[in-house]
PyMOL Python script that loads the backbone (N, CA, C, O; Angstrom):
from pymol import cmd

cmd.read_pdbstr("""\
ATOM      1  N   MET A   1     145.767  88.220 123.223  1.00  0.00           N
ATOM      2  CA  MET A   1     146.120  86.938 122.455  1.00  0.00           C
ATOM      3  C   MET A   1     146.374  85.757 123.427  1.00  0.00           C
ATOM      4  O   MET A   1     146.405  84.604 123.000  1.00  0.00           O
ATOM      5  N   PHE A   2     146.546  86.034 124.661  1.00  0.00           N
ATOM      6  CA  PHE A   2     146.905  84.837 125.616  1.00  0.00           C
ATOM      7  C   PHE A   2     145.689  84.030 125.813  1.00  0.00           C
ATOM      8  O   PHE A   2     145.783  82.846 126.135  1.00  0.00           O
ATOM      9  N   TRP A   3     144.430  84.668 125.618  1.00  0.00           N
ATOM     10  CA  TRP A   3     143.151  83.845 125.922  1.00  0.00           C
ATOM     11  C   TRP A   3     142.812  82.728 125.060  1.00  0.00           C
ATOM     12  O   TRP A   3     142.141  81.767 125.438  1.00  0.00           O
ATOM     13  N   TRP A   4     143.323  82.883 123.813  1.00  0.00           N
ATOM     14  CA  TRP A   4     142.844  81.847 122.827  1.00  0.00           C
ATOM     15  C   TRP A   4     143.418  80.546 122.929  1.00  0.00           C
ATOM     16  O   TRP A   4     142.769  79.596 122.494  1.00  0.00           O
ATOM     17  N   PHE A   5     144.604  80.352 123.470  1.00  0.00           N
ATOM     18  CA  PHE A   5     145.241  79.159 123.689  1.00  0.00           C
ATOM     19  C   PHE A   5     144.530  78.293 124.813  1.00  0.00           C
ATOM     20  O   PHE A   5     144.378  77.078 124.687  1.00  0.00           O
ATOM     21  N   PRO A   6     144.116  78.997 125.901  1.00  0.00           N
ATOM     22  CA  PRO A   6     143.450  78.050 126.902  1.00  0.00           C
ATOM     23  C   PRO A   6     141.994  77.832 126.342  1.00  0.00           C
ATOM     24  O   PRO A   6     141.479  76.723 126.485  1.00  0.00           O
ATOM     25  N   TYR A   7     141.311  78.848 125.709  1.00  0.00           N
ATOM     26  CA  TYR A   7     140.018  78.561 125.104  1.00  0.00           C
ATOM     27  C   TYR A   7     139.992  77.299 124.137  1.00  0.00           C
ATOM     28  O   TYR A   7     139.153  76.405 124.241  1.00  0.00           O
ATOM     29  N   LEU A   8     141.028  77.326 123.161  1.00  0.00           N
ATOM     30  CA  LEU A   8     141.017  76.277 122.265  1.00  0.00           C
ATOM     31  C   LEU A   8     141.545  74.863 122.721  1.00  0.00           C
ATOM     32  O   LEU A   8     141.036  73.806 122.349  1.00  0.00           O
ATOM     33  N   PHE A   9     142.683  74.973 123.614  1.00  0.00           N
ATOM     34  CA  PHE A   9     143.371  73.727 123.920  1.00  0.00           C
ATOM     35  C   PHE A   9     143.193  73.416 125.377  1.00  0.00           C
ATOM     36  O   PHE A   9     143.475  72.257 125.683  1.00  0.00           O
ATOM     37  N   GLY A  10     142.791  74.191 126.322  1.00  0.00           N
ATOM     38  CA  GLY A  10     142.673  73.900 127.734  1.00  0.00           C
ATOM     39  C   GLY A  10     143.867  74.487 128.519  1.00  0.00           C
ATOM     40  O   GLY A  10     144.780  75.062 127.927  1.00  0.00           O
ATOM     41  N   TRP A  11     143.849  74.347 129.755  1.00  0.00           N
ATOM     42  CA  TRP A  11     144.847  74.909 130.564  1.00  0.00           C
ATOM     43  C   TRP A  11     144.804  74.101 131.887  1.00  0.00           C
ATOM     44  O   TRP A  11     143.796  73.471 132.207  1.00  0.00           O
ATOM     45  N   PRO A  12     145.894  74.136 132.626  1.00  0.00           N
ATOM     46  CA  PRO A  12     146.014  73.397 134.005  1.00  0.00           C
ATOM     47  C   PRO A  12     144.909  73.871 135.001  1.00  0.00           C
ATOM     48  O   PRO A  12     144.620  75.048 135.217  1.00  0.00           O
ATOM     49  N   LYS A  13     144.365  72.829 135.544  1.00  0.00           N
ATOM     50  CA  LYS A  13     143.250  72.950 136.498  1.00  0.00           C
ATOM     51  C   LYS A  13     143.347  74.070 137.613  1.00  0.00           C
ATOM     52  O   LYS A  13     142.424  74.853 137.838  1.00  0.00           O
ATOM     53  N   PRO A  14     144.557  74.069 138.288  1.00  0.00           N
ATOM     54  CA  PRO A  14     144.589  75.164 139.463  1.00  0.00           C
ATOM     55  C   PRO A  14     144.558  76.526 138.884  1.00  0.00           C
ATOM     56  O   PRO A  14     144.040  77.455 139.503  1.00  0.00           O
ATOM     57  N   PHE A  15     145.115  76.682 137.675  1.00  0.00           N
ATOM     58  CA  PHE A  15     144.940  78.044 136.905  1.00  0.00           C
ATOM     59  C   PHE A  15     143.517  78.503 136.522  1.00  0.00           C
ATOM     60  O   PHE A  15     143.049  79.626 136.712  1.00  0.00           O
ATOM     61  N   THR A  16     142.899  77.424 135.940  1.00  0.00           N
ATOM     62  CA  THR A  16     141.502  77.630 135.530  1.00  0.00           C
ATOM     63  C   THR A  16     140.514  77.875 136.627  1.00  0.00           C
ATOM     64  O   THR A  16     139.574  78.642 136.418  1.00  0.00           O
ATOM     65  N   GLU A  17     140.661  77.270 137.793  1.00  0.00           N
ATOM     66  CA  GLU A  17     139.843  77.459 138.930  1.00  0.00           C
ATOM     67  C   GLU A  17     139.994  78.847 139.370  1.00  0.00           C
ATOM     68  O   GLU A  17     138.984  79.490 139.657  1.00  0.00           O
ATOM     69  N   ASN A  18     141.215  79.396 139.456  1.00  0.00           N
ATOM     70  CA  ASN A  18     141.375  80.741 140.015  1.00  0.00           C
ATOM     71  C   ASN A  18     140.916  81.759 138.955  1.00  0.00           C
ATOM     72  O   ASN A  18     140.343  82.763 139.379  1.00  0.00           O
ATOM     73  N   VAL A  19     141.076  81.640 137.780  1.00  0.00           N
ATOM     74  CA  VAL A  19     140.604  82.489 136.659  1.00  0.00           C
ATOM     75  C   VAL A  19     139.127  82.541 136.733  1.00  0.00           C
ATOM     76  O   VAL A  19     138.540  83.623 136.747  1.00  0.00           O
ATOM     77  N   GLU A  20     138.459  81.317 136.784  1.00  0.00           N
ATOM     78  CA  GLU A  20     136.995  81.262 136.764  1.00  0.00           C
ATOM     79  C   GLU A  20     136.455  82.029 137.954  1.00  0.00           C
ATOM     80  O   GLU A  20     135.491  82.783 137.822  1.00  0.00           O
ATOM     81  N   GLU A  21     137.073  81.841 139.131  1.00  0.00           N
ATOM     82  CA  GLU A  21     136.489  82.553 140.222  1.00  0.00           C
ATOM     83  C   GLU A  21     136.594  84.073 140.075  1.00  0.00           C
ATOM     84  O   GLU A  21     135.643  84.791 140.382  1.00  0.00           O
ATOM     85  N   GLU A  22     137.790  84.585 139.588  1.00  0.00           N
ATOM     86  CA  GLU A  22     137.958  86.003 139.405  1.00  0.00           C
ATOM     87  C   GLU A  22     137.053  86.646 138.253  1.00  0.00           C
ATOM     88  O   GLU A  22     136.757  87.841 138.254  1.00  0.00           O
ATOM     89  N   ASN A  23     136.628  85.711 137.236  1.00  0.00           N
ATOM     90  CA  ASN A  23     135.944  86.367 136.128  1.00  0.00           C
ATOM     91  C   ASN A  23     134.558  85.666 135.953  1.00  0.00           C
ATOM     92  O   ASN A  23     134.045  85.522 134.844  1.00  0.00           O
ATOM     93  N   LYS A  24     133.995  85.247 137.093  1.00  0.00           N
ATOM     94  CA  LYS A  24     132.635  84.664 137.081  1.00  0.00           C
ATOM     95  C   LYS A  24     131.495  85.557 136.671  1.00  0.00           C
ATOM     96  O   LYS A  24     130.451  85.090 136.215  1.00  0.00           O
ATOM     97  N   ARG A  25     131.706  86.867 136.839  1.00  0.00           N
ATOM     98  CA  ARG A  25     130.755  87.940 136.600  1.00  0.00           C
ATOM     99  C   ARG A  25     130.900  88.678 135.300  1.00  0.00           C
ATOM    100  O   ARG A  25     130.244  89.695 135.077  1.00  0.00           O
ATOM    101  N   THR A  26     131.782  88.156 134.412  1.00  0.00           N
ATOM    102  CA  THR A  26     132.119  88.786 133.047  1.00  0.00           C
ATOM    103  C   THR A  26     131.062  88.287 132.056  1.00  0.00           C
ATOM    104  O   THR A  26     130.413  87.262 132.264  1.00  0.00           O
ATOM    105  N   PHE A  27     130.917  89.069 130.954  1.00  0.00           N
ATOM    106  CA  PHE A  27     129.975  88.664 129.850  1.00  0.00           C
ATOM    107  C   PHE A  27     130.753  88.038 128.905  1.00  0.00           C
ATOM    108  O   PHE A  27     131.766  88.581 128.464  1.00  0.00           O
ATOM    109  N   ARG A  28     130.314  86.745 128.481  1.00  0.00           N
ATOM    110  CA  ARG A  28     130.881  85.779 127.552  1.00  0.00           C
ATOM    111  C   ARG A  28     129.885  85.488 126.425  1.00  0.00           C
ATOM    112  O   ARG A  28     128.703  85.218 126.636  1.00  0.00           O
ATOM    113  N   ILE A  29     130.409  85.559 125.295  1.00  0.00           N
ATOM    114  CA  ILE A  29     129.514  85.373 124.076  1.00  0.00           C
ATOM    115  C   ILE A  29     129.916  84.105 123.298  1.00  0.00           C
ATOM    116  O   ILE A  29     129.163  83.617 122.456  1.00  0.00           O
ATOM    117  N   LEU A  30     131.206  83.545 123.622  1.00  0.00           N
ATOM    118  CA  LEU A  30     131.640  82.271 122.907  1.00  0.00           C
ATOM    119  C   LEU A  30     131.064  81.048 123.570  1.00  0.00           C
ATOM    120  O   LEU A  30     130.819  81.043 124.777  1.00  0.00           O
ATOM    121  N   PRO A  31     130.850  80.023 122.801  1.00  0.00           N
ATOM    122  CA  PRO A  31     130.214  78.823 123.391  1.00  0.00           C
ATOM    123  C   PRO A  31     131.402  78.087 124.118  1.00  0.00           C
ATOM    124  O   PRO A  31     132.558  78.207 123.714  1.00  0.00           O
ATOM    125  N   PRO A  32     131.049  77.288 125.257  1.00  0.00           N
ATOM    126  CA  PRO A  32     132.168  76.659 125.902  1.00  0.00           C
ATOM    127  C   PRO A  32     132.620  75.416 125.184  1.00  0.00           C
ATOM    128  O   PRO A  32     131.833  74.754 124.508  1.00  0.00           O
ATOM    129  N   ILE A  33     133.992  75.074 125.341  1.00  0.00           N
ATOM    130  CA  ILE A  33     134.603  73.917 124.719  1.00  0.00           C
ATOM    131  C   ILE A  33     135.055  73.061 125.821  1.00  0.00           C
ATOM    132  O   ILE A  33     136.046  73.371 126.483  1.00  0.00           O
ATOM    133  N   LYS A  34     134.352  71.962 126.055  1.00  0.00           N
ATOM    134  CA  LYS A  34     134.661  71.027 127.133  1.00  0.00           C
ATOM    135  C   LYS A  34     134.793  71.895 128.482  1.00  0.00           C
ATOM    136  O   LYS A  34     133.878  72.658 128.791  1.00  0.00           O
ATOM    137  N   ASP A  35     135.841  71.781 129.209  1.00  0.00           N
ATOM    138  CA  ASP A  35     135.975  72.533 130.487  1.00  0.00           C
ATOM    139  C   ASP A  35     136.992  73.709 130.216  1.00  0.00           C
ATOM    140  O   ASP A  35     137.523  74.186 131.220  1.00  0.00           O
ATOM    141  N   HIS A  36     137.281  74.159 129.169  1.00  0.00           N
ATOM    142  CA  HIS A  36     138.234  75.229 128.917  1.00  0.00           C
ATOM    143  C   HIS A  36     137.806  76.543 129.304  1.00  0.00           C
ATOM    144  O   HIS A  36     136.607  76.764 129.470  1.00  0.00           O
ATOM    145  N   LEU A  37     138.756  77.522 129.480  1.00  0.00           N
ATOM    146  CA  LEU A  37     138.406  78.822 129.873  1.00  0.00           C
ATOM    147  C   LEU A  37     137.702  79.539 128.727  1.00  0.00           C
ATOM    148  O   LEU A  37     138.009  79.188 127.588  1.00  0.00           O
ATOM    149  N   ILE A  38     136.863  80.426 128.876  1.00  0.00           N
ATOM    150  CA  ILE A  38     136.117  81.216 127.889  1.00  0.00           C
ATOM    151  C   ILE A  38     136.575  82.680 128.023  1.00  0.00           C
ATOM    152  O   ILE A  38     136.426  83.267 129.095  1.00  0.00           O
ATOM    153  N   PRO A  39     137.167  83.317 126.885  1.00  0.00           N
ATOM    154  CA  PRO A  39     137.429  84.676 126.940  1.00  0.00           C
ATOM    155  C   PRO A  39     136.220  85.540 127.114  1.00  0.00           C
ATOM    156  O   PRO A  39     135.205  85.255 126.478  1.00  0.00           O
ATOM    157  N   ASP A  40     136.237  86.504 127.866  1.00  0.00           N
ATOM    158  CA  ASP A  40     135.080  87.485 127.877  1.00  0.00           C
ATOM    159  C   ASP A  40     135.043  88.400 126.879  1.00  0.00           C
ATOM    160  O   ASP A  40     135.971  88.412 126.070  1.00  0.00           O
ATOM    161  N   LEU A  41     134.008  89.290 126.765  1.00  0.00           N
ATOM    162  CA  LEU A  41     133.904  90.199 125.685  1.00  0.00           C
ATOM    163  C   LEU A  41     135.053  91.310 125.598  1.00  0.00           C
ATOM    164  O   LEU A  41     135.503  91.725 124.530  1.00  0.00           O
ATOM    165  N   VAL A  42     135.439  91.706 126.779  1.00  0.00           N
ATOM    166  CA  VAL A  42     136.563  92.748 126.827  1.00  0.00           C
ATOM    167  C   VAL A  42     137.769  92.129 126.089  1.00  0.00           C
ATOM    168  O   VAL A  42     138.323  92.828 125.240  1.00  0.00           O
ATOM    169  N   HIS A  43     138.245  90.839 126.341  1.00  0.00           N
ATOM    170  CA  HIS A  43     139.314  90.278 125.777  1.00  0.00           C
ATOM    171  C   HIS A  43     139.184  90.027 124.293  1.00  0.00           C
ATOM    172  O   HIS A  43     140.094  90.156 123.473  1.00  0.00           O
ATOM    173  N   ILE A  44     137.841  89.623 124.028  1.00  0.00           N
ATOM    174  CA  ILE A  44     137.706  89.479 122.549  1.00  0.00           C
ATOM    175  C   ILE A  44     137.868  90.906 121.732  1.00  0.00           C
ATOM    176  O   ILE A  44     138.480  90.992 120.668  1.00  0.00           O
ATOM    177  N   GLY A  45     137.270  91.933 122.351  1.00  0.00           N
ATOM    178  CA  GLY A  45     137.500  93.281 121.764  1.00  0.00           C
ATOM    179  C   GLY A  45     138.731  93.781 121.694  1.00  0.00           C
ATOM    180  O   GLY A  45     139.056  94.540 120.781  1.00  0.00           O
ATOM    181  N   ILE A  46     139.623  93.378 122.734  1.00  0.00           N
ATOM    182  CA  ILE A  46     141.050  93.920 122.722  1.00  0.00           C
ATOM    183  C   ILE A  46     141.699  93.178 121.616  1.00  0.00           C
ATOM    184  O   ILE A  46     142.465  93.799 120.879  1.00  0.00           O
ATOM    185  N   THR A  47     141.457  91.799 121.402  1.00  0.00           N
ATOM    186  CA  THR A  47     142.144  90.915 120.361  1.00  0.00           C
ATOM    187  C   THR A  47     141.822  91.667 119.120  1.00  0.00           C
ATOM    188  O   THR A  47     142.746  92.030 118.393  1.00  0.00           O
ATOM    189  N   ILE A  48     140.564  91.935 118.814  1.00  0.00           N
ATOM    190  CA  ILE A  48     140.142  92.685 117.500  1.00  0.00           C
ATOM    191  C   ILE A  48     140.845  93.936 117.258  1.00  0.00           C
ATOM    192  O   ILE A  48     141.232  94.186 116.116  1.00  0.00           O
ATOM    193  N   LEU A  49     141.061  94.788 118.264  1.00  0.00           N
ATOM    194  CA  LEU A  49     141.704  95.971 118.116  1.00  0.00           C
ATOM    195  C   LEU A  49     143.284  95.727 117.800  1.00  0.00           C
ATOM    196  O   LEU A  49     143.916  96.404 116.990  1.00  0.00           O
ATOM    197  N   ILE A  50     143.796  94.705 118.527  1.00  0.00           N
ATOM    198  CA  ILE A  50     145.206  94.376 118.357  1.00  0.00           C
ATOM    199  C   ILE A  50     145.302  94.088 116.868  1.00  0.00           C
ATOM    200  O   ILE A  50     146.049  94.765 116.162  1.00  0.00           O
ATOM    201  N   TRP A  51     144.559  93.095 116.370  1.00  0.00           N
ATOM    202  CA  TRP A  51     144.687  92.674 114.958  1.00  0.00           C
ATOM    203  C   TRP A  51     144.467  93.867 113.944  1.00  0.00           C
ATOM    204  O   TRP A  51     145.230  94.010 112.990  1.00  0.00           O
ATOM    205  N   ILE A  52     143.460  94.674 114.162  1.00  0.00           N
ATOM    206  CA  ILE A  52     143.192  95.874 113.284  1.00  0.00           C
ATOM    207  C   ILE A  52     144.537  96.767 113.276  1.00  0.00           C
ATOM    208  O   ILE A  52     145.056  97.200 112.247  1.00  0.00           O
ATOM    209  N   ASN A  53     144.985  96.958 114.488  1.00  0.00           N
ATOM    210  CA  ASN A  53     146.295  97.827 114.602  1.00  0.00           C
ATOM    211  C   ASN A  53     147.379  97.051 113.769  1.00  0.00           C
ATOM    212  O   ASN A  53     148.027  97.606 112.882  1.00  0.00           O
ATOM    213  N   TRP A  54     147.525  95.794 114.097  1.00  0.00           N
ATOM    214  CA  TRP A  54     148.761  95.151 113.303  1.00  0.00           C
ATOM    215  C   TRP A  54     148.495  95.163 111.815  1.00  0.00           C
ATOM    216  O   TRP A  54     149.451  95.318 111.055  1.00  0.00           O
ATOM    217  N   ILE A  55     147.216  95.004 111.320  1.00  0.00           N
ATOM    218  CA  ILE A  55     146.982  94.919 109.908  1.00  0.00           C
ATOM    219  C   ILE A  55     147.255  96.313 109.256  1.00  0.00           C
ATOM    220  O   ILE A  55     147.876  96.391 108.196  1.00  0.00           O
ATOM    221  N   LEU A  56     146.771  97.422 109.921  1.00  0.00           N
ATOM    222  CA  LEU A  56     146.911  98.685 109.421  1.00  0.00           C
ATOM    223  C   LEU A  56     148.494  99.161 109.399  1.00  0.00           C
ATOM    224  O   LEU A  56     148.990  99.776 108.455  1.00  0.00           O
ATOM    225  N   SER A  57     149.214  98.770 110.611  1.00  0.00           N
ATOM    226  CA  SER A  57     150.559  99.057 110.719  1.00  0.00           C
ATOM    227  C   SER A  57     151.371  98.413 109.621  1.00  0.00           C
ATOM    228  O   SER A  57     152.232  99.024 108.987  1.00  0.00           O
ATOM    229  N   SER A  58     151.022  97.034 109.413  1.00  0.00           N
ATOM    230  CA  SER A  58     151.783  96.405 108.308  1.00  0.00           C
ATOM    231  C   SER A  58     151.500  96.935 107.041  1.00  0.00           C
ATOM    232  O   SER A  58     152.436  97.028 106.246  1.00  0.00           O
ATOM    233  N   LYS A  59     150.283  97.329 106.682  1.00  0.00           N
ATOM    234  CA  LYS A  59     150.072  98.043 105.356  1.00  0.00           C
ATOM    235  C   LYS A  59     150.850  99.339 105.272  1.00  0.00           C
ATOM    236  O   LYS A  59     151.432  99.578 104.214  1.00  0.00           O
ATOM    237  N   GLU A  60     150.922 100.187 106.258  1.00  0.00           N
ATOM    238  CA  GLU A  60     151.615 101.250 106.163  1.00  0.00           C
ATOM    239  C   GLU A  60     153.140 101.003 105.919  1.00  0.00           C
ATOM    240  O   GLU A  60     153.777 101.662 105.097  1.00  0.00           O
ATOM    241  N   VAL A  61     153.653 100.067 106.640  1.00  0.00           N
ATOM    242  CA  VAL A  61     155.087  99.701 106.400  1.00  0.00           C
ATOM    243  C   VAL A  61     155.363  99.248 105.132  1.00  0.00           C
ATOM    244  O   VAL A  61     156.381  99.592 104.531  1.00  0.00           O
ATOM    245  N   LEU A  62     154.383  98.365 104.592  1.00  0.00           N
ATOM    246  CA  LEU A  62     154.683  97.818 103.238  1.00  0.00           C
ATOM    247  C   LEU A  62     154.550  98.938 102.126  1.00  0.00           C
ATOM    248  O   LEU A  62     155.206  98.845 101.089  1.00  0.00           O
ATOM    249  N   GLN A  63     153.740  99.939 102.343  1.00  0.00           N
ATOM    250  CA  GLN A  63     153.727 101.002 101.367  1.00  0.00           C
ATOM    251  C   GLN A  63     154.911 101.873 101.403  1.00  0.00           C
ATOM    252  O   GLN A  63     155.094 102.634 100.452  1.00  0.00           O
ATOM    253  N   ARG A  64     155.711 101.851 102.359  1.00  0.00           N
ATOM    254  CA  ARG A  64     156.978 102.777 102.456  1.00  0.00           C
ATOM    255  C   ARG A  64     158.062 101.975 101.814  1.00  0.00           C
ATOM    256  O   ARG A  64     159.089 102.539 101.436  1.00  0.00           O
ATOM    257  N   ILE A  65     157.885 100.645 101.665  1.00  0.00           N
ATOM    258  CA  ILE A  65     158.983  99.971 100.961  1.00  0.00           C
ATOM    259  C   ILE A  65     159.285 100.177  99.480  1.00  0.00           C
ATOM    260  O   ILE A  65     160.222  99.579  98.952  1.00  0.00           O
TER     261      ILE A  65
END
""", "prot")
cmd.dss("prot")
cmd.show_as("cartoon", "prot")
cmd.util.cbc("prot")
cmd.orient("prot")
């Protein structure tokens, strides 16, 4: 979930330079927004799995109420 804030709103320059250097060989499918960080495919997949887990867990909890 952490990647979406820097992608949408930007992040301080020293942090972005470090992250860009570490992740320059990752696969990205989202279009760039200005000079913001772009989440890679692994982080997008993890986010989707977290949301699916949250939705299914919430559904299960609500059925028990």
